[in-house]
N, CA, C and O of each residue as an XYZ file, in Angstrom:
620
protein
N     -17.524     -7.230    -10.239
C     -17.675     -5.862    -10.716
C     -16.314     -5.152    -10.671
O     -15.569     -5.264     -9.698
N     -16.020     -4.433    -11.731
C     -14.805     -3.620    -11.794
C     -15.240     -2.150    -11.814
O     -16.420     -1.866    -12.020
N     -14.317     -1.219    -11.605
C     -14.709      0.204    -11.714
C     -15.375      0.522    -13.055
O     -16.293      1.341    -13.112
N     -14.915     -0.126    -14.138
C     -15.496      0.127    -15.462
C     -16.957     -0.322    -15.530
O     -17.811      0.422    -16.014
N     -17.246     -1.529    -15.050
C     -18.626     -2.017    -15.111
C     -19.528     -1.251    -14.139
O     -20.703     -1.022    -14.423
N     -18.973     -0.860    -12.998
C     -19.755     -0.057    -12.044
C     -20.140      1.295    -12.668
O     -21.269      1.761    -12.509
N     -19.199      1.909    -13.369
C     -19.479      3.188    -14.021
C     -20.593      3.034    -15.053
O     -21.522      3.841    -15.094
N     -20.500      2.001    -15.882
C     -21.516      1.781    -16.914
C     -22.891      1.562    -16.290
O     -23.883      2.109    -16.773
N     -22.960      0.772    -15.226
C     -24.237      0.538    -14.542
C     -24.786      1.834    -13.942
O     -25.974      2.132    -14.068
N     -23.911      2.595    -13.291
C     -24.366      3.830    -12.637
C     -24.855      4.862    -13.648
O     -25.733      5.669    -13.342
N     -24.288      4.836    -14.846
C     -24.697      5.785    -15.893
C     -25.837      5.230    -16.760
O     -26.292      5.873    -17.705
N     -26.282      4.014    -16.406
C     -27.360      3.339    -17.146
C     -27.041      3.207    -18.646
O     -27.891      3.433    -19.506
N     -25.787      2.833    -18.919
C     -25.329      2.616    -20.284
C     -25.535      1.147    -20.635
O     -25.230      0.261    -19.836
N     -26.050      0.896    -21.824
C     -26.246     -0.472    -22.279
C     -24.891     -1.078    -22.647
O     -24.157     -0.520    -23.462
N     -24.565     -2.220    -22.042
C     -23.306     -2.898    -22.341
C     -23.454     -4.386    -22.110
O     -24.399     -4.837    -21.462
N     -22.509     -5.146    -22.647
C     -22.500     -6.592    -22.449
C     -21.159     -6.988    -21.837
O     -20.138     -6.338    -22.062
N     -21.187     -8.064    -21.063
C     -19.988     -8.566    -20.400
C     -19.583     -9.879    -21.065
O     -20.417    -10.754    -21.298
N     -18.290    -10.004    -21.366
C     -17.763    -11.196    -22.030
C     -16.519    -11.665    -21.275
O     -15.533    -10.935    -21.184
N     -16.569    -12.864    -20.746
C     -15.432    -13.377    -19.974
C     -14.808    -14.575    -20.681
O     -15.465    -15.285    -21.442
N     -13.543    -14.775    -20.412
C     -12.816    -15.929    -20.928
C     -11.681    -16.234    -19.958
O     -11.302    -15.399    -19.137
N     -11.154    -17.434    -20.069
C     -10.048    -17.861    -19.215
C      -8.751    -17.333    -19.815
O      -8.338    -17.767    -20.891
N      -8.105    -16.390    -19.114
C      -6.848    -15.815    -19.603
C      -5.709    -16.811    -19.435
O      -5.530    -17.390    -18.363
N      -4.949    -17.005    -20.493
C      -3.775    -17.884    -20.480
C      -2.561    -17.026    -20.112
O      -2.184    -16.134    -20.871
N      -1.948    -17.290    -18.955
C      -0.848    -16.457    -18.461
C       0.374    -16.462    -19.378
O       1.227    -15.583    -19.265
N       0.472    -17.434    -20.282
C       1.620    -17.475    -21.191
C       1.429    -16.537    -22.389
O       2.378    -16.279    -23.130
N       0.228    -16.035    -22.579
C      -0.064    -15.150    -23.719
C       0.145    -13.699    -23.304
O      -0.375    -13.240    -22.287
N       0.925    -12.987    -24.125
C       1.222    -11.586    -23.822
C       0.466    -10.615    -24.735
O       0.411     -9.418    -24.451
N      -0.122    -11.124    -25.838
C      -0.922    -10.247    -26.686
C      -2.376    -10.398    -26.230
O      -3.151    -11.185    -26.775
N      -2.707     -9.608    -25.208
C      -4.001     -9.739    -24.530
C      -5.188     -9.491    -25.461
O      -6.199    -10.188    -25.381
N      -5.067     -8.506    -26.337
C      -6.167     -8.163    -27.236
C      -6.480     -9.257    -28.234
O      -7.644     -9.588    -28.459
N      -5.432     -9.821    -28.836
C      -5.653    -10.907    -29.790
C      -6.227    -12.129    -29.093
O      -7.059    -12.841    -29.656
N      -5.781    -12.368    -27.872
C      -6.318    -13.476    -27.088
C      -7.816    -13.273    -26.853
O      -8.604    -14.207    -27.003
N      -8.202    -12.056    -26.486
C      -9.622    -11.760    -26.231
C     -10.456    -11.991    -27.486
O     -11.513    -12.619    -27.425
N      -9.987    -11.489    -28.614
C     -10.739    -11.646    -29.868
C     -10.919    -13.124    -30.213
O     -12.008    -13.559    -30.584
N      -9.836    -13.884    -30.084
C      -9.885    -15.300    -30.418
C     -10.805    -16.066    -29.470
O     -11.661    -16.829    -29.917
N     -10.633    -15.867    -28.181
C     -11.406    -16.644    -27.207
C     -12.876    -16.238    -27.156
O     -13.729    -17.041    -26.779
N     -13.174    -15.000    -27.531
C     -14.567    -14.544    -27.526
C     -15.205    -14.681    -28.907
O     -16.368    -14.331    -29.108
N     -14.409    -15.202    -29.863
C     -14.889    -15.411    -31.225
C     -15.405    -14.106    -31.844
O     -16.493    -14.064    -32.419
N     -14.602    -13.044    -31.712
C     -14.961    -11.738    -32.250
C     -13.988    -11.359    -33.360
O     -12.865    -11.860    -33.410
N     -14.423    -10.477    -34.241
C     -13.556     -9.987    -35.317
C     -12.480     -9.082    -34.719
O     -12.723     -8.372    -33.743
N     -11.288     -9.116    -35.319
C     -10.189     -8.283    -34.846
C     -10.507     -6.792    -34.972
O      -9.932     -5.967    -34.262
N     -11.422     -6.454    -35.875
C     -11.795     -5.045    -36.057
C     -12.745     -4.552    -34.973
O     -12.959     -3.347    -34.840
N     -13.321     -5.475    -34.193
C     -14.287     -5.114    -33.150
C     -13.663     -4.990    -31.764
O     -14.219     -4.331    -30.885
N     -12.511     -5.624    -31.571
C     -11.870     -5.658    -30.255
C     -10.766     -4.603    -30.215
O      -9.894     -4.569    -31.083
N     -10.815     -3.743    -29.198
C      -9.895     -2.612    -29.104
C      -9.010     -2.730    -27.876
O      -9.438     -3.201    -26.822
N      -7.773     -2.295    -28.034
C      -6.825     -2.273    -26.912
C      -6.700     -0.841    -26.411
O      -6.965      0.116    -27.138
N      -6.298     -0.719    -25.172
C      -6.123      0.575    -24.521
C      -4.641      0.756    -24.219
O      -4.051     -0.014    -23.462
N      -4.052      1.776    -24.816
C      -2.627      2.049    -24.643
C      -2.439      3.432    -24.035
O      -3.230      4.341    -24.286
N      -1.396      3.586    -23.241
C      -1.060      4.899    -22.692
C       0.214      5.412    -23.334
O       1.186      4.677    -23.504
N       0.190      6.691    -23.688
C       1.348      7.355    -24.273
C       1.632      8.620    -23.467
O       0.784      9.097    -22.711
N       2.840      9.153    -23.643
C       3.209     10.361    -22.920
C       4.073     11.268    -23.787
O       4.769     10.815    -24.696
N       4.008     12.556    -23.482
C       4.909     13.527    -24.118
C       5.950     13.985    -23.091
O       6.564     15.040    -23.248
N       6.136     13.199    -22.064
C       7.039     13.449    -20.931
C       6.472     14.441    -19.924
O       7.068     14.662    -18.869
N       5.335     15.035    -20.237
C       4.684     15.963    -19.307
C       3.307     15.425    -18.927
O       2.941     15.384    -17.753
N       2.560     15.018    -19.936
C       1.200     14.523    -19.755
C       1.080     13.105    -20.301
O       1.881     12.661    -21.123
N       0.053     12.411    -19.817
C      -0.247     11.061    -20.305
C      -1.588     11.097    -21.016
O      -2.472     11.881    -20.672
N      -1.722     10.226    -22.026
C      -2.926     10.163    -22.839
C      -3.301      8.700    -23.074
O      -2.456      7.807    -23.018
N      -4.597      8.479    -23.340
C      -5.112      7.137    -23.599
C      -5.457      7.016    -25.079
O      -6.151      7.865    -25.637
N      -4.963      5.949    -25.707
C      -5.264      5.653    -27.110
C      -6.024      4.330    -27.155
O      -5.613      3.356    -26.525
N      -7.116      4.293    -27.890
C      -7.942      3.091    -27.997
C      -8.004      2.720    -29.478
O      -8.540      3.474    -30.289
N      -7.454      1.557    -29.827
C      -7.427      1.169    -31.235
C      -7.573     -0.330    -31.394
O      -7.379     -1.078    -30.435
N      -7.921     -0.789    -32.625
C      -8.137     -2.217    -32.846
C      -6.902     -3.035    -32.479
O      -5.771     -2.606    -32.709
N      -7.129     -4.217    -31.906
C      -6.049     -5.047    -31.378
C      -5.062     -5.512    -32.446
O      -3.902     -5.774    -32.129
N      -5.491     -5.620    -33.695
C      -4.602     -6.138    -34.739
C      -3.692     -5.053    -35.319
O      -2.842     -5.354    -36.157
N      -3.852     -3.820    -34.898
C      -3.067     -2.720    -35.466
C      -2.070     -2.151    -34.463
O      -2.269     -2.206    -33.249
N      -1.003     -1.610    -35.009
C      -0.006     -0.902    -34.204
C      -0.426      0.557    -34.119
O      -1.045      1.089    -35.040
N      -0.090      1.189    -33.025
C      -0.364      2.609    -32.850
C       0.683      3.418    -33.602
O       1.880      3.158    -33.486
N       0.230      4.394    -34.367
C       1.132      5.358    -34.996
C       1.319      6.499    -33.998
O       0.401      7.282    -33.755
N       2.514      6.583    -33.429
C       2.786      7.656    -32.466
C       2.707      9.017    -33.147
O       2.343     10.013    -32.522
N       3.046      9.053    -34.415
C       2.987     10.312    -35.176
C       1.531     10.778    -35.336
O       1.224     11.953    -35.133
N       0.649      9.855    -35.698
C      -0.775     10.203    -35.853
C      -1.395     10.551    -34.500
O      -2.218     11.462    -34.409
N      -1.001      9.830    -33.454
C      -1.519     10.114    -32.113
C      -1.084     11.510    -31.679
O      -1.881     12.269    -31.128
N       0.175     11.846    -31.928
C       0.683     13.178    -31.577
C      -0.085     14.260    -32.330
O      -0.430     15.294    -31.758
N      -0.351     14.024    -33.605
C      -1.106     14.998    -34.401
C      -2.522     15.166    -33.849
O      -3.038     16.282    -33.779
N      -3.142     14.063    -33.462
C      -4.512     14.122    -32.927
C      -4.563     14.908    -31.620
O      -5.594     15.490    -31.281
N      -3.452     14.925    -30.887
C      -3.395     15.612    -29.592
C      -2.682     16.963    -29.665
O      -2.534     17.652    -28.656
N      -2.243     17.330    -30.866
C      -1.460     18.564    -31.063
C      -0.193     18.567    -30.204
O       0.166     19.584    -29.609
N       0.471     17.423    -30.151
C       1.739     17.287    -29.435
C       2.858     17.166    -30.464
O       2.640     16.728    -31.594
N       4.050     17.562    -30.053
C       5.200     17.416    -30.944
C       5.588     15.956    -31.121
O       5.751     15.470    -32.240
N       5.733     15.260    -29.984
C       6.224     13.890    -30.028
C       5.673     13.105    -28.846
O       5.570     13.622    -27.733
N       5.321     11.852    -29.103
C       4.819     10.964    -28.052
C       5.657      9.702    -27.997
O       6.311      9.328    -28.971
N       5.628      9.058    -26.853
C       6.239      7.746    -26.699
C       5.308      6.903    -25.843
O       4.437      7.427    -25.147
N       5.502      5.599    -25.903
C       4.697      4.708    -25.078
C       5.023      4.954    -23.608
O       6.180      5.174    -23.250
N       4.014      4.918    -22.776
C       4.203      5.077    -21.332
C       4.829      3.802    -20.770
O       4.636      2.714    -21.312
N       5.564      3.943    -19.703
C       6.115      2.778    -19.002
C       4.960      1.987    -18.393
O       3.943      2.560    -18.001
N       5.125      0.674    -18.319
C       4.076     -0.190    -17.783
C       3.674      0.221    -16.364
O       2.486      0.275    -16.046
N       4.651      0.507    -15.524
C       4.347      0.866    -14.131
C       3.555      2.179    -14.063
O       2.691      2.335    -13.200
N       3.843      3.120    -14.967
C       3.098      4.383    -14.997
C       1.667      4.157    -15.475
O       0.726      4.743    -14.941
N       1.512      3.303    -16.483
C       0.170      2.990    -16.993
C      -0.685      2.373    -15.885
O      -1.850      2.735    -15.720
N      -0.110      1.451    -15.135
C      -0.861      0.797    -14.062
C      -1.164      1.768    -12.925
O      -2.261      1.752    -12.366
N      -0.206      2.601    -12.589
C      -0.399      3.571    -11.499
C      -1.488      4.598    -11.857
O      -2.333      4.924    -11.024
N      -1.462      5.095    -13.080
C      -2.411      6.136    -13.481
C      -3.829      5.608    -13.699
O      -4.809      6.308    -13.445
N      -3.923      4.374    -14.170
C      -5.250      3.840    -14.494
C      -5.871      3.055    -13.338
O      -7.094      2.988    -13.214
N      -5.031      2.467    -12.502
C      -5.547      1.604    -11.445
C      -5.824      0.191    -11.928
O      -6.384     -0.622    -11.192
N      -5.432     -0.106    -13.170
C      -5.634     -1.430    -13.753
C      -4.286     -2.056    -14.094
O      -3.299     -1.348    -14.289
N      -4.249     -3.394    -14.165
C      -3.047     -4.100    -14.594
C      -2.962     -4.103    -16.111
O      -3.987     -4.179    -16.789
N      -1.746     -4.020    -16.654
C      -1.550     -4.122    -18.099
C      -2.174     -5.430    -18.568
O      -2.017     -6.468    -17.925
N      -2.872     -5.372    -19.676
C      -3.612     -6.531    -20.173
C      -5.054     -6.495    -19.721
O      -5.883     -7.274    -20.193
N      -5.355     -5.587    -18.804
C      -6.720     -5.418    -18.311
C      -7.053     -3.946    -18.147
O      -7.985     -3.595    -17.423
N      -6.293     -3.077    -18.819
C      -6.541     -1.637    -18.693
C      -7.777     -1.264    -19.507
O      -7.799     -1.408    -20.729
N      -8.774     -0.795    -18.826
C     -10.001     -0.333    -19.468
C      -9.879      1.167    -19.720
O      -9.255      1.880    -18.933
N     -10.471      1.649    -20.812
C     -10.490      3.096    -21.018
C     -11.474      3.791    -20.069
O     -11.493      5.019    -19.977
N     -12.283      3.003    -19.372
C     -13.323      3.536    -18.490
C     -12.915      3.504    -17.021
O     -12.240      2.576    -16.575
N     -13.328      4.519    -16.278
C     -13.182      4.575    -14.811
C     -11.739      4.409    -14.359
O     -11.456      3.701    -13.392
N     -10.845      5.060    -15.060
C      -9.448      5.035    -14.638
C      -9.283      5.924    -13.415
O     -10.078      6.837    -13.191
N      -8.242      5.652    -12.620
C      -7.973      6.435    -11.414
C      -7.881      7.922    -11.720
O      -8.427      8.754    -10.996
N      -7.187      8.243    -12.796
C      -6.981      9.631    -13.181
C      -7.573      9.811    -14.579
O      -7.268      9.046    -15.494
N      -8.419     10.824    -14.734
C      -9.023     11.046    -16.053
C      -7.958     11.609    -16.985
O      -7.377     12.663    -16.727
N      -7.715     10.888    -18.066
C      -6.728     11.296    -19.051
C      -7.411     11.566    -20.383
O      -8.414     10.936    -20.718
N      -6.859     12.507    -21.135
C      -7.403     12.804    -22.459
C      -7.332     11.524    -23.287
O      -6.304     10.849    -23.319
N      -8.435     11.203    -23.953
C      -8.576      9.930    -24.659
C      -8.898     10.151    -26.123
O      -9.681     11.033    -26.475
N      -8.280      9.336    -26.976
C      -8.568      9.343    -28.414
C      -8.894      7.909    -28.820
O      -8.167      6.975    -28.485
N      -9.997      7.752    -29.544
C     -10.438      6.443    -30.041
C     -10.200      6.414    -31.544
O     -10.487      7.386    -32.243
N      -9.675      5.295    -32.039
C      -9.461      5.180    -33.484
C     -10.782      5.330    -34.218
O     -11.803      4.772    -33.817
N     -10.741      6.098    -35.305
C     -11.967      6.421    -36.040
C     -12.653      5.196    -36.649
O     -13.826      5.273    -37.014
N     -11.947      4.069    -36.765
C     -12.582      2.856    -37.295
C     -13.735      2.399    -36.399
O     -14.627      1.684    -36.855
N     -13.721      2.804    -35.139
C     -14.807      2.426    -34.218
C     -16.142      3.004    -34.670
O     -17.198      2.444    -34.374
N     -16.094      4.116    -35.382
C     -17.334      4.759    -35.835
C     -18.111      3.892    -36.827
O     -19.301      4.117    -37.046
N     -17.446      2.903    -37.425
C     -18.111      2.005    -38.370
C     -18.847      0.872    -37.660
O     -19.532      0.076    -38.302
N     -18.706      0.799    -36.342
C     -19.278     -0.307    -35.571
C     -20.472      0.132    -34.743
O     -20.529      1.269    -34.275
N     -21.430     -0.779    -34.564
C     -22.523     -0.490    -33.640
C     -22.096     -0.860    -32.218
O     -22.591     -0.298    -31.241
N     -21.161     -1.824    -32.121
C     -20.649     -2.242    -30.818
C     -19.160     -2.524    -30.937
O     -18.709     -3.183    -31.874
N     -18.403     -2.011    -29.966
C     -16.976     -2.301    -29.893
C     -16.701     -2.975    -28.559
O     -17.494     -2.865    -27.625
N     -15.585     -3.668    -28.473
C     -15.248     -4.397    -27.257
C     -13.923     -3.862    -26.703
O     -12.931     -3.757    -27.424
N     -13.927     -3.534    -25.428
C     -12.730     -3.027    -24.747
C     -12.573     -3.802    -23.443
O     -13.494     -4.485    -22.995
N     -11.410     -3.686    -22.853
C     -11.195     -4.372    -21.584
C     -12.180     -3.859    -20.538
O     -12.479     -2.667    -20.465
N     -12.666     -4.781    -19.746
C     -13.596     -4.423    -18.682
C     -12.908     -4.117    -17.360
O     -13.571     -3.862    -16.355
N     -11.564     -4.141    -17.360
C     -10.849     -3.775    -16.151
C     -10.028     -4.883    -15.527
O      -9.393     -4.687    -14.490
N     -10.039     -6.059    -16.162
C      -9.145     -7.128    -15.719
C      -8.947     -8.090    -16.877
O      -9.756     -8.153    -17.803
N      -7.855     -8.836    -16.804
C      -7.564     -9.818    -17.848
C      -8.667    -10.870    -17.848
O      -9.067    -11.378    -16.801
N      -9.151    -11.184    -19.060
C     -10.216    -12.182    -19.173
C     -11.611    -11.590    -19.102
O     -12.594    -12.328    -19.023
N     -11.714    -10.258    -19.129
C     -13.025     -9.598    -19.076
C     -13.075     -8.465    -20.099
O     -12.335     -7.487    -19.995
N     -13.945     -8.610    -21.075
C     -14.177     -7.537    -22.041
C     -15.619     -7.075    -21.916
O     -16.495     -7.826    -21.488
N     -15.849     -5.816    -22.301
C     -17.207     -5.284    -22.314
C     -17.504     -4.754    -23.714
O     -16.637     -4.178    -24.371
N     -18.726     -4.958    -24.153
C     -19.174     -4.464    -25.443
C     -20.094     -3.281    -25.223
O     -21.016     -3.330    -24.409
N     -19.827     -2.213    -25.966
C     -20.669     -1.018    -25.873
C     -20.547     -0.220    -27.152
O     -19.675     -0.495    -27.977
N     -21.400      0.755    -27.324
C     -21.343      1.553    -28.546
C     -20.158      2.518    -28.466
O     -19.834      3.017    -27.388
N     -19.513      2.779    -29.603
C     -18.401      3.731    -29.621
C     -18.818      5.120    -29.111
O     -18.033      5.816    -28.468
N     -20.048      5.504    -29.405
C     -20.537      6.809    -28.963
C     -20.640      6.883    -27.443
O     -20.311      7.908    -26.846
N     -21.100      5.791    -26.813
C     -21.175      5.768    -25.350
C     -19.780      5.816    -24.736
O     -19.555      6.515    -23.747
N     -18.847      5.073    -25.324
C     -17.476      5.093    -24.815
C     -16.896      6.511    -24.930
O     -16.277      7.016    -23.994
N     -17.103      7.134    -26.076
C     -16.570      8.487    -26.290
C     -17.192      9.478    -25.307
O     -16.501     10.349    -24.779
N     -18.481      9.344    -25.066
C     -19.161     10.266    -24.156
C     -18.639     10.104    -22.721
O     -18.373     11.091    -22.035
N     -18.499      8.869    -22.286
C     -18.056      8.603    -20.916
C     -16.599      9.003    -20.665
O     -16.235      9.376    -19.550
N     -15.773      8.923    -21.706
C     -14.350      9.242    -21.549
C     -14.021     10.635    -22.086
O     -12.876     11.081    -22.018
N     -15.033     11.314    -22.618
C     -14.848     12.628    -23.258
C     -13.786     12.537    -24.348
O     -12.938     13.419    -24.485
N     -13.848     11.457    -25.119
C     -12.846     11.174    -26.143
C     -13.183     11.820    -27.476
O     -14.330     12.165    -27.762
N     -12.144     11.968    -28.272
C     -12.300     12.368    -29.664
C     -11.965     11.145    -30.516
O     -11.439     10.152    -30.014
N     -12.273     11.229    -31.804
C     -11.957     10.151    -32.743
C     -10.912     10.661    -33.726
O     -10.966     11.811    -34.161
N      -9.957      9.797    -34.075
C      -8.926     10.141    -35.055
C      -8.329      8.854    -35.619
O      -8.487      7.779    -35.039
N      -7.647      8.974    -36.747
C      -6.928      7.843    -37.330
C      -5.666      7.643    -36.505
O      -4.803      8.520    -36.473
N      -5.547      6.495    -35.834
C      -4.405      6.191    -34.972
C      -3.541      5.043    -35.483
O      -2.504      4.731    -34.898
N      -3.974      4.417    -36.578
C      -3.317      3.182    -37.016
C      -2.059      3.440    -37.831
O      -2.019      4.300    -38.711
N      -1.029      2.655    -37.500
C       0.208      2.668    -38.270
C       0.032      1.643    -39.383
O       0.000      0.438    -39.132
N      -0.079      2.121    -40.588
C      -0.388      1.203    -41.715
C       0.895      0.738    -42.374
O       0.853     -0.032    -43.333
């Protein structure tokens, strides 16, 4: 059990658990999850942290896409954003990079989910450790994280 799965159970949210053997030589954790779990790249989402040098924010988007910092900034009404440092992401979330779940982070951060999730009945996000993904509805994820939806993809 991870903090993310404990939260889902305590809130009586319907979810599924999907595990796979993480290959330590692979650094693209999201693509690895999609491949090993035999899921579409549009269904598996990565969790990224960004900052405006004052505040930190969580962005959740499909693993095959790059984050548009410009679109993320617009969604948050910020002037400019940059990727958070790995050590800051781990410290703020309580999870290791490659296993950062948008759920049950140490510190609640404003969260934005890519609007493509709205086309899915189930999306997959990290369950809180490498080799563990959880499937749940985008609406449940948004409710639990108090997230908004916006176009975050750099096309």
